[in-house]
N, CA and C of each residue as an Amber inpcrd file, in Angstrom:
protein
   657
 -30.9780000  -8.5100000 -20.8060000 -30.0190000  -7.4100000 -20.6640000
 -30.3300000  -6.5850000 -19.4210000 -31.6770000  -6.3430000 -19.2020000
 -32.0710000  -5.5420000 -18.0570000 -31.7900000  -6.2820000 -16.7500000
 -31.9880000  -7.6060000 -16.7780000 -31.6950000  -8.3990000 -15.5860000
 -30.2170000  -8.2950000 -15.2390000 -29.3810000  -8.3400000 -16.2540000
 -27.9520000  -8.2090000 -16.0340000 -27.6220000  -6.8430000 -15.4330000
 -28.3100000  -5.8230000 -15.8900000 -28.1000000  -4.4660000 -15.3840000
 -28.3980000  -4.4040000 -13.8880000 -29.5210000  -4.9570000 -13.4680000
 -29.8760000  -4.9290000 -12.0500000 -28.9450000  -5.8130000 -11.2250000
 -28.4650000  -6.8790000 -11.8160000 -27.4670000  -7.6990000 -11.1310000
 -26.1770000  -6.9030000 -10.9160000 -25.8280000  -6.0890000 -11.8910000
 -24.6410000  -5.2500000 -11.7610000 -24.8160000  -4.2310000 -10.6360000
 -26.0130000  -3.6510000 -10.5310000 -26.2750000  -2.7090000  -9.4440000
 -26.1980000  -3.4130000  -8.0890000 -26.7710000  -4.6100000  -8.0160000
 -26.7120000  -5.3790000  -6.7680000 -25.2680000  -5.7190000  -6.4000000
 -24.4600000  -5.9600000  -7.4280000 -23.0610000  -6.3230000  -7.1840000
 -22.2940000  -5.1770000  -6.5260000 -22.6980000  -3.9360000  -6.8190000
 -22.0490000  -2.7920000  -6.1720000 -22.2380000  -2.8800000  -4.6620000
 -23.4900000  -3.0790000  -4.2380000 -23.7670000  -3.1990000  -2.8010000
 -23.0520000  -4.3980000  -2.1930000 -23.0460000  -5.5190000  -2.9090000
 -22.4010000  -6.7290000  -2.3950000 -20.9130000  -6.4950000  -2.1500000
 -20.2560000  -5.8190000  -3.0770000 -18.8190000  -5.5960000  -2.9220000
 -18.5330000  -4.5670000  -1.8330000 -19.4180000  -3.5870000  -1.6950000
 -19.2490000  -2.6250000  -0.6060000 -19.3870000  -3.3190000   0.7490000
 -20.3490000  -4.2170000   0.8580000 -20.5050000  -4.9840000   2.1000000
 -19.2580000  -5.8270000   2.3600000 -18.7240000  -6.4220000   1.3120000
 -17.4880000  -7.1960000   1.4580000 -16.3500000  -6.3100000   1.9640000
 -16.3000000  -5.0800000   1.4750000 -15.2680000  -4.1500000   1.9350000
 -15.4320000  -3.8310000   3.4150000 -16.6890000  -3.6810000   3.8770000
 -16.8840000  -3.4150000   5.3090000 -16.3640000  -4.5770000   6.1450000
 -16.5310000  -5.7920000   5.6450000 -16.0240000  -6.9540000   6.3890000
 -14.4970000  -6.9330000   6.4500000 -13.8820000  -6.5800000   5.3330000
 -12.4210000  -6.5360000   5.2960000 -11.8660000  -5.4620000   6.2230000
 -12.4290000  -4.2560000   6.1540000 -11.8920000  -3.1710000   6.9850000
 -12.2920000  -3.3530000   8.4460000 -13.4060000  -4.0590000   8.6880000
 -13.7770000  -4.3760000  10.0600000 -12.8120000  -5.3680000  10.6770000
 -12.4930000  -6.4160000   9.9320000 -11.5150000  -7.3940000  10.4000000
 -10.1540000  -6.7430000  10.6070000  -9.7910000  -5.8440000   9.7000000
  -8.4960000  -5.1660000   9.8000000  -8.4030000  -4.3460000  11.0820000
  -9.4450000  -3.5750000  11.3950000  -9.3860000  -2.7480000  12.6040000
  -9.4490000  -3.6030000  13.8650000 -10.2060000  -4.6830000  13.8130000
 -10.2580000  -5.5850000  14.9630000  -8.8840000  -6.1670000  15.2610000
  -8.2020000  -6.6380000  14.2150000  -6.8660000  -7.2140000  14.3960000
  -5.8390000  -6.1410000  14.7480000  -6.0120000  -4.9470000  14.1790000
  -5.0970000  -3.8490000  14.5020000  -5.2050000  -3.4860000  15.9790000
  -6.4280000  -3.4570000  16.4910000  -6.6240000  -3.1540000  17.9110000
  -5.9730000  -4.2160000  18.7840000  -6.1430000  -5.4710000  18.4180000
  -5.5170000  -6.5470000  19.1900000  -3.9940000  -6.4480000  19.1440000
  -3.4590000  -6.1260000  17.9810000  -1.9990000  -5.9890000  17.8720000
  -1.5030000  -4.8280000  18.7250000  -2.3250000  -3.7900000  18.8310000
  -1.9810000  -2.6200000  19.6340000  -1.9830000  -2.9600000  21.1230000
  -3.0210000  -3.6500000  21.5600000  -3.1740000  -3.9520000  22.9830000
  -2.2270000  -5.0520000  23.4510000  -1.9040000  -5.9830000  22.5570000
  -1.0890000  -7.1400000  22.9350000   0.3570000  -7.0530000  22.4580000
   0.7130000  -5.9390000  21.7930000   2.0500000  -5.8130000  21.1930000
   2.3700000  -7.0410000  20.3490000   1.4320000  -7.3860000  19.4700000
   1.5350000  -8.5880000  18.6350000   2.0390000  -8.1890000  17.2450000
   3.3270000  -8.3940000  17.0280000   3.9470000  -7.9640000  15.7740000
   3.3920000  -8.7160000  14.5740000   3.2190000 -10.0220000  14.7070000
   2.7290000 -10.8260000  13.5850000   1.3270000 -10.3780000  13.1610000
   0.4870000 -10.0910000  14.1280000  -0.8680000  -9.6380000  13.8190000
  -0.8370000  -8.2710000  13.1480000   0.0280000  -7.3940000  13.6350000
   0.1610000  -6.0710000  13.0240000   0.5970000  -6.1910000  11.5650000
   1.5580000  -7.0570000  11.3090000   2.0370000  -7.2450000   9.9350000
   0.9240000  -7.7690000   9.0320000   0.0760000  -8.6400000   9.5590000
  -1.0050000  -9.1950000   8.7360000  -1.9910000  -8.1100000   8.3180000
  -2.2200000  -7.1390000   9.1980000  -3.1150000  -6.0250000   8.8600000
  -2.4900000  -5.1550000   7.7770000  -1.2220000  -4.8570000   7.9390000
  -0.5270000  -3.9800000   6.9890000  -0.4920000  -4.6070000   5.5950000
  -0.1360000  -5.8860000   5.5290000  -0.0890000  -6.5880000   4.2420000
  -1.4910000  -6.7310000   3.6530000  -2.4620000  -6.9960000   4.5130000
  -3.8290000  -7.2190000   4.0470000  -4.5030000  -5.9980000   3.4680000
  -3.9510000  -4.8140000   3.7270000  -4.5610000  -3.5960000   3.1840000
  -4.5450000  -3.5870000   1.6610000  -3.6270000  -4.3270000   1.0560000
  -3.5840000  -4.4110000  -0.4080000  -4.8740000  -5.0040000  -0.9710000
  -5.4830000  -5.9290000  -0.2410000  -6.7300000  -6.5510000  -0.7060000
  -7.8590000  -5.5310000  -0.7480000  -7.8850000  -4.6300000   0.2290000
  -8.8960000  -3.5670000   0.2400000  -8.6750000  -2.6290000  -0.9390000
  -7.4240000  -2.2700000  -1.1800000  -7.1120000  -1.3840000  -2.3060000
  -7.5170000  -2.0190000  -3.6340000  -7.2600000  -3.3110000  -3.7710000
  -7.6040000  -4.0110000  -5.0150000  -9.1100000  -4.0540000  -5.2190000
  -9.8480000  -4.2890000  -4.1500000 -11.3060000  -4.3380000  -4.2550000
 -11.8700000  -2.9630000  -4.5920000 -11.2500000  -1.9190000  -4.0630000
 -11.6750000  -0.5550000  -4.3950000 -11.5040000  -0.2830000  -5.8810000
 -10.3640000  -0.6520000  -6.4200000 -10.1140000  -0.4500000  -7.8510000
 -11.1080000  -1.2320000  -8.7020000 -11.3890000  -2.4580000  -8.2900000
 -12.3440000  -3.3010000  -9.0170000 -13.7430000  -2.6840000  -8.9970000
 -14.1270000  -2.1730000  -7.8430000 -15.4550000  -1.5790000  -7.7130000
 -15.5570000  -0.2750000  -8.5010000 -14.5040000   0.5250000  -8.4700000
 -14.4900000   1.7550000  -9.2630000 -14.6860000   1.4510000 -10.7440000
 -14.0220000   0.4070000 -11.2140000 -14.1350000   0.0310000 -12.6200000
 -15.5600000  -0.4130000 -12.9440000 -16.1760000  -1.1780000 -12.0560000
 -17.5550000  -1.6150000 -12.2860000 -18.5080000  -0.4270000 -12.3430000
 -18.3510000   0.4950000 -11.4130000 -19.2170000   1.6770000 -11.3960000
 -19.0360000   2.4990000 -12.6670000 -17.7900000   2.6260000 -13.1010000
 -17.5200000   3.3820000 -14.3260000 -18.1780000   2.7170000 -15.5280000
 -18.0690000   1.4010000 -15.6150000 -18.6600000   0.6730000 -16.7410000
 -20.1800000   0.8260000 -16.7670000 -20.8110000   0.7220000 -15.6020000
 -22.2670000   0.8780000 -15.5510000 -22.6680000   2.2880000 -15.9540000
 -21.9550000   3.2770000 -15.4320000 -22.2800000   4.6680000 -15.7580000
 -22.1180000   4.9380000 -17.2470000 -21.0720000   4.3740000 -17.8420000
 -20.7810000   4.6500000 -19.2480000 -21.6970000   3.8880000 -20.2010000
 -22.0060000   2.6440000 -19.8620000 -22.7330000   1.7850000 -20.8030000
 -24.2360000   1.7410000 -20.5630000 -24.6610000   1.9240000 -19.3230000
 -26.0840000   1.7790000 -18.9990000 -26.7980000   3.1160000 -18.8140000
 -26.0360000   4.1740000 -18.5960000 -26.5980000   5.5150000 -18.4060000
 -27.7420000   5.5100000 -17.3820000 -27.4430000   5.1320000 -16.1500000
 -28.4880000   5.0600000 -15.1210000 -29.0380000   6.4410000 -14.7710000
 -30.2670000   6.4630000 -14.2580000 -30.9030000   7.7140000 -13.8340000
 -31.5200000   7.5110000 -12.4500000 -31.8860000   8.6280000 -11.8090000
 -32.5960000   8.6330000 -10.5340000 -31.8750000   7.7690000  -9.4880000
 -32.5930000   6.8530000  -8.8480000 -32.0020000   6.0450000  -7.7750000
 -30.8140000   5.2360000  -8.2730000 -30.9300000   4.6800000  -9.4730000
 -29.8260000   3.8800000 -10.0170000 -28.5690000   4.7250000 -10.1740000
 -28.7500000   5.9550000 -10.6070000 -27.5970000   6.8410000 -10.7610000
 -26.9730000   7.1390000  -9.3970000 -27.8110000   7.3400000  -8.3950000
 -27.2890000   7.6030000  -7.0510000 -26.5220000   6.3920000  -6.5200000
 -27.0040000   5.1920000  -6.8290000 -26.2900000   3.9770000  -6.4110000
 -24.8910000   3.9410000  -7.0170000 -24.8160000   4.2210000  -8.3100000
 -23.5280000   4.1430000  -9.0080000 -22.5720000   5.2280000  -8.5230000
 -23.0510000   6.4720000  -8.4800000 -22.1660000   7.5660000  -8.0930000
 -21.7500000   7.4540000  -6.6260000 -22.6790000   7.0300000  -5.7790000
 -22.3300000   6.8400000  -4.3700000 -21.3930000   5.6530000  -4.1930000
 -21.4920000   4.6670000  -5.1020000 -20.5930000   3.5210000  -5.0340000
 -19.1380000   3.9430000  -5.1080000 -18.8320000   4.8680000  -6.0230000
 -17.4660000   5.3980000  -6.1150000 -17.0110000   5.9440000  -4.7650000
 -17.8650000   6.7850000  -4.1970000 -17.4660000   7.5330000  -3.0070000
 -17.4540000   6.6660000  -1.7490000 -18.4020000   5.7540000  -1.6510000
 -18.3910000   4.8510000  -0.4940000 -17.1630000   3.9460000  -0.5220000
 -16.7940000   3.4880000  -1.7060000 -15.5860000   2.6600000  -1.8230000
 -14.3600000   3.4340000  -1.3580000 -14.3120000   4.7240000  -1.7080000
 -13.1900000   5.5570000  -1.2930000 -13.1400000   5.7020000   0.2270000
 -14.3040000   5.9100000   0.8520000 -14.3520000   6.0260000   2.3130000
 -13.9370000   4.7220000   2.9830000 -14.4100000   3.6060000   2.4430000
 -14.0590000   2.3100000   3.0240000 -12.5750000   1.9970000   2.8370000
 -12.0370000   2.3840000   1.6910000 -10.5970000   2.2040000   1.4800000
  -9.8120000   2.9900000   2.5270000 -10.2800000   4.2020000   2.8150000
  -9.5990000   5.0260000   3.8110000  -9.7040000   4.3900000   5.1980000
 -10.8290000   3.7520000   5.4850000 -10.9680000   3.0450000   6.7580000
  -9.9390000   1.9210000   6.8670000  -9.7020000   1.2290000   5.7550000
  -8.6630000   0.2050000   5.7400000  -7.2900000   0.7930000   5.9860000
  -7.0400000   1.9600000   5.3890000  -5.7600000   2.6420000   5.6070000
  -5.5720000   3.0030000   7.0800000  -6.6480000   3.4690000   7.7140000
  -6.5620000   3.8730000   9.1190000  -6.2950000   2.6740000  10.0250000
  -6.9020000   1.5380000   9.7070000  -6.5950000   0.3140000  10.4550000
  -5.1180000  -0.0430000  10.2970000  -4.6050000   0.1080000   9.0840000
  -3.1820000  -0.1620000   8.8430000  -2.3010000   0.8120000   9.6200000
  -2.7360000   2.0740000   9.7490000  -1.9690000   3.0520000  10.5320000
  -1.8690000   2.6130000  11.9940000  -2.9770000   2.1120000  12.5380000
  -2.9540000   1.6120000  13.9190000  -1.9520000   0.4610000  14.0350000
  -2.0040000  -0.4580000  13.0840000  -1.0890000  -1.6010000  13.1020000
   0.3680000  -1.1540000  12.9570000   0.6060000  -0.1510000  12.1270000
   1.9760000   0.3490000  11.9500000   2.5060000   0.9750000  13.2340000
   1.6190000   1.6200000  13.9850000   2.0370000   2.2020000  15.2590000
   2.3970000   1.1030000  16.2540000   1.6130000   0.0200000  16.2370000
   1.9410000  -1.1240000  17.0980000   3.2900000  -1.7200000  16.7000000
   3.5360000  -1.8160000  15.3960000   4.8140000  -2.3550000  14.9020000
   5.9750000  -1.4400000  15.2720000   5.7490000  -0.1320000  15.1730000
   6.8070000   0.8390000  15.4560000   7.3100000   0.7270000  16.8950000
   6.3980000   0.5040000  17.8300000   6.7740000   0.4760000  19.2530000
   7.1290000  -0.9230000  19.7580000   6.9160000  -1.9390000  18.9430000
   7.2430000  -3.3110000  19.3430000   8.7190000  -3.4050000  19.7430000
   9.0640000  -4.1320000  20.8130000   8.2120000  -5.0220000  21.6170000
   7.4630000  -4.3300000  22.7530000   7.6340000  -3.0070000  22.9060000
   6.8850000  -2.3090000  23.9480000   5.4420000  -2.0940000  23.4940000
   4.5100000  -2.0030000  24.4280000   3.1390000  -1.6240000  24.0560000
   3.1250000  -0.1890000  23.5370000   2.2680000   0.0880000  22.5880000
   2.2070000   1.4240000  21.9920000   1.3850000   2.3970000  22.8240000
   0.6270000   1.8800000  23.8020000  -0.1770000   2.7650000  24.6550000
   0.1120000   2.4350000  26.1200000   0.0740000   3.4420000  27.0000000
   0.2880000   3.1920000  28.4290000  -0.7570000   2.2350000  28.9920000
  -0.3620000   1.5000000  29.9980000  -1.2300000   0.4830000  30.5880000
  -2.5820000   1.0550000  31.0180000  -2.5700000   2.2530000  31.6040000
  -3.8170000   2.8110000  32.1340000  -4.7880000   3.2670000  31.0410000
  -4.3320000   3.3020000  29.7840000  -5.2130000   3.7010000  28.6810000
  -5.6550000   2.5140000  27.8240000  -5.2140000   1.3280000  28.1900000
  -5.5910000   0.1410000  27.4100000  -7.1070000  -0.0280000  27.3390000
  -7.7810000   0.1900000  28.4560000  -9.2330000  -0.0080000  28.4900000
  -9.9420000   0.9620000  27.5520000  -9.4440000   2.1900000  27.4800000
 -10.0690000   3.1810000  26.5920000  -9.8840000   2.7930000  25.1370000
  -8.6800000   2.3440000  24.7920000  -8.4640000   1.9270000  23.4020000
  -9.2240000   0.6460000  23.0770000  -9.4030000  -0.2140000  24.0680000
 -10.2410000  -1.3970000  23.8490000 -11.6820000  -0.9760000  23.5640000
 -12.1580000   0.0560000  24.2700000 -13.4910000   0.5980000  24.0050000
 -13.5860000   1.1560000  22.5920000 -12.5640000   1.8790000  22.1840000
 -12.5640000   2.4500000  20.8360000 -12.5830000   1.3460000  19.7840000
 -11.8300000   0.2850000  20.0410000 -11.8310000  -0.8410000  19.1130000
 -13.1870000  -1.5130000  19.0310000 -13.8400000  -1.6750000  20.1850000
 -15.1720000  -2.2890000  20.2010000 -16.1880000  -1.4060000  19.4830000
 -16.0820000  -0.1000000  19.6830000 -16.9710000   0.8330000  18.9850000
 -16.7470000   0.7740000  17.4810000 -15.4800000   0.7390000  17.0760000
 -15.1690000   0.6510000  15.6460000 -15.7740000  -0.6080000  15.0430000
 -15.7040000  -1.7110000  15.7830000 -16.2670000  -2.9770000  15.3040000
 -17.7850000  -2.8670000  15.1370000 -18.4490000  -2.2580000  16.1250000
 -19.9050000  -2.0890000  16.0450000 -20.2920000  -1.1680000  14.8960000
 -19.5240000  -0.1060000  14.7220000 -19.8220000   0.8730000  13.6770000
 -19.7100000   0.2540000  12.2910000 -18.6200000  -0.4680000  12.0420000
 -18.4210000  -1.0050000  10.6960000 -19.3870000  -2.1460000  10.4180000
 -19.7590000  -2.8980000  11.4520000 -20.7530000  -3.9520000  11.2670000
 -22.0950000  -3.3550000  10.8510000 -22.4950000  -2.2840000  11.5210000
 -23.7580000  -1.6340000  11.1670000 -23.6640000  -0.9460000   9.8090000
 -22.4780000  -0.4680000   9.4640000 -22.3020000   0.1450000   8.1470000
 -22.5790000  -0.8710000   7.0500000 -22.0630000  -2.0840000   7.2120000
 -22.3470000  -3.1370000   6.2440000 -23.8250000  -3.4470000   6.1660000
 -24.4920000  -3.4730000   7.3120000 -25.9330000  -3.7440000   7.3300000
 -26.7210000  -2.6230000   6.6680000 -26.2980000  -1.3850000   6.8810000
 -26.9720000  -0.2400000   6.2470000 -26.8630000  -0.3260000   4.7300000
 -25.6750000  -0.6700000   4.2400000 -25.4840000  -0.8000000   2.7930000
 -26.3700000  -1.9070000   2.2340000 -26.4360000  -3.0220000   2.9490000
 -27.1820000  -4.1870000   2.4540000 -28.6890000  -3.9950000   2.5290000
 -29.1610000  -3.3650000   3.6080000 -30.6100000  -3.2930000   3.8490000
 -31.2250000  -1.9380000   3.5500000 -30.3780000  -0.8970000   3.4570000
 -30.8630000   0.4920000   3.2900000 -31.7590000   0.9010000   4.4610000
 -31.4590000   0.3820000   5.6410000 -32.2310000   0.6670000   6.8490000
 -31.7860000   2.0130000   7.4220000 -32.6730000   3.0030000   7.3740000
 -32.3020000   4.3490000   7.7980000 -32.1640000   4.4540000   9.3130000
 -32.8520000   3.6020000  10.0620000 -32.6980000   3.6070000  11.5170000
 -31.2940000   3.1520000  11.9100000 -30.7930000   2.1560000  11.2070000
 -29.4170000   1.7160000  11.4590000 -28.4250000   2.8280000  11.1310000
 -28.7150000   3.5870000  10.0920000 -27.8480000   4.7140000   9.7380000
 -27.7930000   5.7190000  10.8840000 -28.9340000   5.9580000  11.5270000
 -28.9680000   6.8640000  12.6790000 -28.1640000   6.2950000  13.8450000
 -28.1930000   4.9800000  14.0140000 -27.4120000   4.3370000  15.0730000
 -25.9180000   4.5840000  14.8840000 -25.4730000   4.5880000  13.6400000
 -24.0560000   4.8390000  13.3640000 -23.6640000   6.2320000  13.8300000
 -24.5440000   7.1990000  13.6300000 -24.2840000   8.5520000  14.1250000
 -24.1010000   8.5620000  15.6370000 -24.9240000   7.8040000  16.3460000
 -24.8180000   7.7640000  17.8090000 -23.5080000   7.1090000  18.2490000
 -23.1340000   6.0440000  17.5690000 -21.8480000   5.4140000  17.8870000
 -20.6910000   6.3810000  17.6210000 -20.8170000   7.1620000  16.5670000
 -19.7770000   8.1390000  16.2450000 -19.6510000   9.1790000  17.3530000
 -20.7700000   9.5900000  17.9190000 -20.7300000  10.5240000  19.0500000
 -19.9660000   9.9140000  20.2220000 -20.1800000   8.6270000  20.4640000
 -19.4550000   7.9410000  21.5390000 -17.9560000   7.9140000  21.2500000
 -17.5890000   7.6770000  19.9920000 -16.1790000   7.6630000  19.6170000
 -15.5680000   9.0550000  19.7940000 -16.2990000  10.0840000  19.4080000
 -15.8160000  11.4550000  19.5870000 -15.5690000  11.7570000  21.0620000
 -16.4560000  11.2630000  21.9140000 -16.3080000  11.4860000  23.3570000
 -15.0160000  10.8420000  23.8710000 -14.7460000   9.6170000  23.4650000
 -13.5180000   8.9420000  23.8880000 -12.2820000   9.6610000  23.3580000
 -12.3650000  10.1470000  22.1320000 -11.2490000  10.8890000  21.5330000
 -10.9450000  12.1480000  22.3440000 -11.9910000  12.8890000  22.7060000
 -11.7910000  14.1060000  23.5050000 -11.2450000  13.7680000  24.8920000
 -11.7230000  12.6730000  25.4500000 -11.2630000  12.2390000  26.7690000
  -9.7690000  11.9410000  26.7530000  -9.3080000  11.2370000  25.7420000
  -7.8800000  10.9270000  25.6300000  -7.0520000  12.1870000  25.4180000
  -7.5720000  13.1010000  24.6190000  -6.8560000  14.3490000  24.3590000
  -6.6800000  15.1340000  25.6590000  -7.7230000  15.1730000  26.4830000
  -7.6450000  15.8790000  27.7590000  -6.6460000  15.2180000  28.7010000
  -6.5950000  13.8900000  28.6800000  -5.6390000  13.1730000  29.5290000
  -4.2080000  13.5190000  29.1330000  -3.9410000  13.5320000  27.8400000
  -2.5920000  13.8230000  27.3460000  -2.1710000  15.2530000  27.6960000
  -3.1180000  16.1910000  27.6740000  -2.8070000  17.5940000  27.9550000
  -2.8040000  17.9180000  29.4460000  -3.2400000  16.9810000  30.2600000
  -3.3440000  17.2280000  31.6960000  -1.9600000  17.3680000  32.3380000
  -1.8280000  18.2600000  33.3320000  -0.5560000  18.3850000  34.0590000
  -0.1420000  17.0840000  34.7540000  -1.1220000  16.2050000  34.9780000
  -0.8150000  14.9420000  35.6580000  -0.2930000  13.8580000  34.7110000
  -0.1800000  14.1830000  33.4050000   0.3500000  13.2120000  32.4400000
   1.7670000  12.8310000  32.8440000   1.9760000  11.5570000  33.1230000
   3.2500000  11.1090000  33.6910000   4.1770000  10.4720000  32.6680000
   3.7490000  10.4460000  31.4140000   4.5590000   9.8280000  30.3680000
   5.2250000  10.9200000  29.5250000   6.0700000  10.5140000  28.6140000
   6.8260000  11.4760000  27.8320000   6.0750000  12.0270000  26.6350000
   6.7720000  12.8740000  25.8900000   6.2010000  13.4880000  24.6920000
   5.9110000  12.4280000  23.6310000   6.8180000  11.4750000  23.4840000
   6.6290000  10.4240000  22.4770000   5.3430000   9.6480000  22.7330000
   5.1050000   9.2990000  23.9830000   3.8820000   8.5750000  24.3330000
   2.6410000   9.4270000  24.0900000   2.7600000  10.7160000  24.3780000
   1.6270000  11.6240000  24.1470000   1.2840000  11.6940000  22.6660000
   2.3070000  11.7450000  21.8300000   2.0850000  11.7810000  20.3790000
   1.4410000  10.4800000  19.9130000   1.9400000   9.3590000  20.4240000
   1.3690000   8.0550000  20.0530000  -0.1210000   7.9910000  20.3790000
  -0.4690000   8.3680000  21.5990000  -1.8670000   8.3040000  22.0360000
  -2.7380000   9.2270000  21.1930000  -2.2460000  10.4250000  20.9320000
  -3.0190000  11.3930000  20.1490000  -3.2520000  10.8930000  18.7290000
  -2.2060000  10.3740000  18.1020000  -2.3380000   9.8580000  16.7380000
  -3.2950000   8.6730000  16.6810000  -3.1110000   7.7330000  17.5860000
  -3.9510000   6.5350000  17.5760000  -5.4180000   6.8820000  17.8080000
  -5.6590000   7.7710000  18.7570000  -7.0320000   8.1910000  19.0290000
  -7.6530000   8.8360000  17.7980000  -6.8570000   9.6370000  17.1190000
  -7.3410000  10.2990000  15.9020000  -7.6580000   9.2790000  14.8130000
  -6.8850000   8.2220000  14.6950000  -7.1660000   7.1940000  13.6810000
  -8.5360000   6.5550000  13.9120000  -8.8340000   6.2360000  15.1670000
 -10.1470000   5.6400000  15.4700000 -11.2730000   6.6350000  15.2050000
 -11.0460000   7.8740000  15.5790000 -12.0820000   8.8970000  15.3790000
 -12.3710000   9.1070000  13.8950000 -11.3340000   9.1300000  13.0770000
 -11.5210000   9.3090000  11.6340000 -12.1600000   8.0760000  11.0020000
 -11.8150000   6.9050000  11.5150000 -12.4260000   5.6580000  11.0380000
 -13.9430000   5.7450000  11.1910000 -14.3860000   6.1890000  12.3610000
 -15.8230000   6.3270000  12.6080000 -16.4390000   7.3990000  11.7170000
 -15.7270000   8.4910000  11.5120000 -16.2430000   9.5610000  10.6470000
 -16.4890000   9.0670000   9.2260000 -15.5770000   8.2610000   8.7140000
 -15.7650000   7.7230000   7.3600000 -16.9750000   6.7970000   7.3000000
 -17.2120000   6.0370000   8.3650000 -18.3980000   5.1770000   8.4040000
 -19.6710000   6.0130000   8.3730000 -19.6710000   7.1320000   9.0900000
 -20.8230000   8.0400000   9.0650000 -21.0500000   8.5690000   7.6520000
 -19.9700000   8.9100000   6.9710000 -20.0890000   9.3980000   5.5970000
 -20.7240000   8.3440000   4.6950000 -20.3110000   7.0920000   4.8540000
 -20.9160000   6.0030000   4.0740000 -22.4060000   5.9050000   4.3780000
 -22.7610000   5.9430000   5.6570000 -24.1710000   5.8370000   6.0420000
 -24.9870000   6.9800000   5.4470000 -24.4270000   8.1690000   5.4290000
 -25.1510000   9.3210000   4.8820000 -25.3460000   9.1880000   3.3710000
 -24.3980000   8.5610000   2.7280000 -24.5710000   8.3460000   1.2840000
 -25.6840000   7.3380000   1.0180000 -25.8250000   6.3540000   1.8980000
 -26.9370000   5.4100000   1.7480000 -28.2660000   6.1320000   1.9430000
 -28.3290000   7.0160000   2.9320000 -29.5440000   7.8130000   3.1390000
 -29.8640000   8.6150000   1.8820000 -28.8430000   9.1580000   1.2610000
 -29.0270000   9.9200000   0.0210000 -29.5620000   9.0330000  -1.1000000
 -29.0400000   7.8210000  -1.1970000 -29.5290000   6.8850000  -2.2210000
 -31.0200000   6.6290000  -2.0350000 -31.4250000   6.3910000  -0.7900000
 -32.8140000   6.0170000  -0.5000000 -33.7650000   7.1910000  -0.6680000
 -33.3760000   8.3500000  -0.1450000 -34.3020000   9.4880000  -0.0910000
 -34.1230000  10.4860000  -1.2190000 -32.9320000  10.5230000  -1.7940000
 -32.6370000  11.5320000  -2.8050000 -32.3720000  12.9000000  -2.2240000
 -32.4040000  13.0050000  -0.8930000 -32.2000000  14.2960000  -0.2410000
 -30.7160000  14.6320000  -0.1710000 -30.3970000  15.9360000  -0.2760000
 -28.9950000  16.3420000  -0.0930000 -28.5390000  15.9900000   1.3180000
 -27.2490000  15.8730000   1.4890000 -26.7100000  15.5090000   2.7870000
 -25.4020000  16.2390000   2.9850000 -25.0190000  16.3950000   4.2590000
 -23.7440000  17.0250000   4.5910000 -22.7070000  15.9330000   4.7790000
 -21.5890000  16.0760000   4.1110000 -20.5110000  15.0950000   4.2240000
 -19.4640000  15.6020000   5.2100000 -19.0770000  14.7400000   6.1380000
 -18.0230000  15.0890000   7.0800000 -16.7030000  15.1960000   6.3230000
 -15.9700000  16.2550000   6.5850000 -14.6900000  16.4460000   5.9050000
 -13.6210000  15.6270000   6.6140000 -13.2630000  14.4860000   6.0420000
 -12.2110000  13.6410000   6.6010000 -11.2530000  13.2740000   5.4840000
 -10.0360000  12.9020000   5.8870000  -9.0660000  12.4970000   4.8630000
  -8.4430000  11.1650000   5.2290000
């Protein structure tokens, strides 16, 4: 019975890692659909978000069952309670990838971002990929150094977000209001995606150390 209990706890981490792979693939494909004005790829991201939602519901149910039937304490309790919240953050990351894809679909067949900003959004996509990959590794290994790396990547994402915001507000902005709104929204989606990854990493730190942590307020 006890072996089954520990297998159930391990399954929480396994499913969370699976979620990082799903939302990582989603953001990677969403970025490509954005840069290439690829409608089919954008649609695949939007439809695929249902799989992330389903996995979140499944994981929530598992965490609830363990909490109700096994009455975990100490580290085990932190694993279960953090499982609920990490799943929620990862689900939101999937939603944000879908938002990027929806923006690409909305502007199709035109590109959703001006040509001169493609490189910046490609950077944001690459950062998002690195962040979510390390998030999965942090969940699997409980490596606190990797958790710190995610914070540094998040700082880089924040810098790119501020850079884009300044470009849009600059008097030299040569595009229209619609394009400015598109760039601002898309940049914000990537920035929030990274923030949710930081929140997941901080919850892992909490599981390992038991220390209180500050959660970034994101929606």
